[in-house]
C-alpha positions in Angstrom: 27.5 -113.6 120.0 28.1 -110.2 118.4 31.3 -108.6 117.0 32.0 -106.8 120.3 32.0 -110.1 122.2 34.3 -111.8 119.7 37.1 -109.3 120.4 36.5 -109.1 124.1 39.4 -111.0 125.7 38.0 -111.0 129.2 37.5 -114.4 130.7 39.2 -116.5 128.0 41.9 -119.0 128.6 45.2 -117.3 127.6 46.9 -120.7 127.2 44.4 -121.9 124.6 44.5 -118.5 122.8 48.4 -118.7 122.6 48.0 -122.3 121.3 45.6 -121.1 118.6 47.9 -118.3 117.6 50.8 -120.8 117.3 48.7 -123.3 115.5 47.7 -120.7 112.9 51.3 -119.5 112.5 52.8 -123.0 112.0 50.0 -124.3 109.9 49.9 -121.3 107.6 53.7 -121.3 107.3 53.6 -125.0 106.4 51.0 -124.4 103.7 53.0 -121.5 102.2 56.2 -123.5 102.3 54.7 -126.5 100.6 52.8 -124.5 97.9 55.9 -122.3 97.2 58.1 -125.4 96.9 55.8 -127.1 94.4 55.3 -123.8 92.6 59.0 -123.5 92.1 59.1 -127.0 90.6 56.1 -126.4 88.3 55.4 -122.7 87.7 52.9 -123.3 85.0 50.3 -124.7 87.4 49.8 -121.4 89.3 46.0 -121.6 89.2 46.0 -125.1 90.6 48.2 -123.9 93.5 46.1 -120.8 94.2 43.1 -123.1 94.8 45.1 -125.1 97.4 46.3 -121.8 99.0 42.7 -120.7 99.6 41.7 -124.1 100.9 44.8 -124.3 103.2 44.2 -120.8 104.5 40.6 -121.7 105.3 41.2 -125.1 106.9 44.1 -124.1 109.2 42.1 -121.5 111.1 39.0 -123.6 111.0 40.8 -126.5 112.7 42.4 -124.2 115.2 39.1 -122.5 116.1 37.4 -125.8 116.4 40.1 -127.7 118.3 41.0 -125.0 120.8 37.5 -123.6 121.2 36.3 -127.1 122.1 39.3 -127.7 124.4 38.7 -124.5 126.3 35.1 -125.4 127.0 34.0 -121.9 127.8 31.7 -121.3 124.7 34.1 -118.6 123.4 35.1 -120.5 120.3 34.6 -117.7 117.8 37.0 -115.6 119.9 39.7 -118.2 119.7 39.0 -118.8 116.0 38.9 -115.2 114.8 41.8 -113.9 117.0 43.9 -116.9 115.9 43.0 -116.4 112.2 44.4 -112.9 112.3 47.8 -114.5 112.3 47.1 -116.3 109.1 45.5 -113.1 107.6 48.6 -111.1 108.5 50.9 -113.7 106.9 48.9 -113.6 103.8 49.0 -109.8 103.6 52.7 -109.7 104.3 53.9 -112.5 102.1 51.3 -113.0 99.3 49.9 -109.6 98.8 53.0 -107.9 97.3 53.4 -110.6 94.7 49.9 -112.0 94.3 47.7 -108.9 94.3 44.1 -109.7 95.0 45.0 -113.2 96.0 46.5 -112.0 99.3 43.3 -110.2 100.2 41.3 -113.3 99.3 43.5 -115.4 101.5 43.1 -113.0 104.4 39.3 -113.1 104.1 39.3 -116.9 103.7 41.4 -117.2 106.9 39.1 -115.0 109.0 36.1 -116.9 107.6 37.7 -120.2 108.5 38.5 -119.1 112.0 34.9 -117.9 112.5 33.4 -121.1 111.2 35.7 -123.2 113.3 34.8 -121.2 116.4 31.1 -121.5 115.7 31.5 -125.3 115.2 33.1 -125.6 118.6 29.9 -124.8 120.5 28.6 -127.7 122.5 25.1 -128.9 121.5 22.4 -128.5 124.1 20.9 -131.7 125.3 17.1 -132.0 124.8 16.0 -134.0 127.9 
């Protein structure tokens, strides 16, 4: 699957794509809320929380691409993963980039990489009979 096929929306299940977008929005918002809450309580542990931000922004799109790519069953998992991860990347660029600088860009790259990996993991293995 090449880059042109990932962004081709023809033949995908719109319901699963909408679920992937919602999953990424809710999951990323939850990660941001939890991290910002704990950061308000302990502002000296900023490096510790930055690590969890990157992990959270990777795992949310990964699970979305894996889950909904597998549920759709049309071997278009990378499409679901990457398109869904664009929601997480947008949230990172809008909310973290103004205050965090390069961290926002790192989170956006991590989100897209997580979505692509989740989508690639959603492929069904071929049976060797």
